[in-house]
Each structure stands twice: as C-alpha cells, then as structure tokens.
C-alpha positions, 0 to 999 in steps of 0.5 A: 633829425639825428645830427650824426646822420650828417656824416653822409650828405646824400639822400636818394630816396625822398618823397614830396606831396606828389606821392599823395600821402604822409606829407604836405611839402612840395618839392621846393620846400623839401629841397630848401630844408635839405639845403638848410641842413647841409645836404649836398645831393638829393633825389626826389623819388615820388611813388609811381602811378600804381601806388594809391593816391600818387601822381600820374605818369605825366608828372614823371614825364616832365621831370627832366625839365626841372632845374638840377641845382636849387638852393645850391644843392644838386637835385636828381629826379627819379621815381620809386617804381612799383613792381606789379607782378612775378616777372618784375613789370613796373608801372612807368613806360620806357619813354618816361623811364629813359628820361629819369635820372634813376629809379628805385624798385619796390614792392608795396602792400598797397599795390600787391596783396602780399602772400607770406607763402610766396617767394618774391625773389624773381619779381625783384630780379626781373625789375632790375633789368632796366638800365635806369634802376639803381636802388633796390627799395626796402628789400628788408620787408618780410611782408614780401619774402625773398631769398636774399642770397639769390637776390643780392647775387643778382643785384651785384651782377646787375649793379643794383644796390640795396638800401638800408631804409631808415623808415623800416627801422623806426619803432613804429614801422609797418614793415615786417621783421626789418631789423632781422632781415637787414642784419642778414642783408648786410652780412651778405653784402659784406661777404660779396662786396655789394655796396649799399645806400643809406636812405631816409625814405622821408615823406617831406622835408623834415626827415631828409638825410636822417639815417639815424636808425640805419647808422646804429645798425651799421655800427652794431654790425661793424659794416665797412664804410667803403661799401656805403655809397652815400660817401660818393661825390654825387653832387658832381658825379651822376648816380648812374656812374656808380652802376658803371663803376660796379658793373 
C-alpha cells in the first residue's frame, strides 16, 4: 500500500470473497486489515448477482443484520450494481436496495458486451434515479463510451458522485483509456463543482484504502481538496447524508 493514501481513511468501494473473483478474503478479514492500517470507515460493495460468479440476491438481503462497528471501524454495507440495459435497469430488486446503506452503479464487460460505437450515457443516467445510488462506478472506462459533459451534469443534479478508481489507473488495468478519461472527468468536476470519491476497488483486504495512483493524478491536475468526499467524517455521518448536502 502507498502510505500517502492514509491522508484519506474512508474507502467505499471494496470487494470480498462474495464477489467470486480476485480474492479469498471474507468480510471479517477485509475489515480487520482495514482497521489495522488506520481506516475509519469502509463500505463493503460486492458485485450484484448479474456479475458472473458473484453472490445471489439473498446475500444482499441479509446485510442489514451485519454489525455496523467491527474492530473499532464503521462499516457500511452496499452493492456494486450492474447496469443491465440502455434504460439503466439494475440487478437487485427494490426491497433489497432499500435496505442497503448505499449503492454503486457500474458497467462491466462481463455483464454487457460493449459496443465501441454506442453511447452509454443514458444507461448511466437511468441507473442514477434510485435514492440509494451514491457513486458512479469507474466511469473512466472507455470500453463504454459516454458523453462526460452530459453524464456529469446529470450526476450533479441527482447528487451521485463519480469515483476516481485506483484500480483503473494501475499499469496492468484492463479498462480502456482510463487516465485520459479521468483527466477529462476531473476537469469537468472542477468546473461544475461536482465532488468525487477516491476508491480502491480493492478485491480483498490488501488494497483497502490504497488510492496511490488516483492521488498522483489529483496532484498532477491540481484538483481541489474540497471536492474530495473521502475527507468527510463518514465514521459518524452516513454516506447518504452527502446526497442531501449536495442535492
């Protein structure tokens, strides 16, 4: 982990073994490692059921019963929802969504076969409508082209916040044109005063809270700290309070 990342001790995009790939760490181990390295609040956001190999809807249905404080750490329980079609349909039903702390909405090439000639802006925007949607997941992925001006303007109106995804910026990242797209996204966010989240997108405990590549890009672009929501006191203030604040 890049220790400079500990400037921010909140990470709301984290996966466990329930996501079915990339890790063998159960939630308890992820939380333990996060607490050991000084995080104050994290969010467990396993892939929703349409992602191949991920858990079933029943897993998310029971998350509201999980303890909110573990190892002295505030833990939120959400989901990384898969956008399924051009209208923004997602893969968990209303009765489950309403019990989650928050949700991330994302497009994945293992769920939708990407078309480089297609514009996915409306799919993103349609998925933003549910009140539990807080974060726009890795919108920098050029595999799913979008009109960032229109997308981020809609995100501001709906108080949904784009993430700067550390995994997107890793040298071996599979997503397309992320650094270039992130520069565009950050410039628009600066201009329209739309806050962002730093996200590790860690699949297991090892990378929780590591925003190193994202922080380097923020320094390079001189992005204002006041637009980085990880500085919010989310160990005491629920993430959805941010939607109310910026709505």
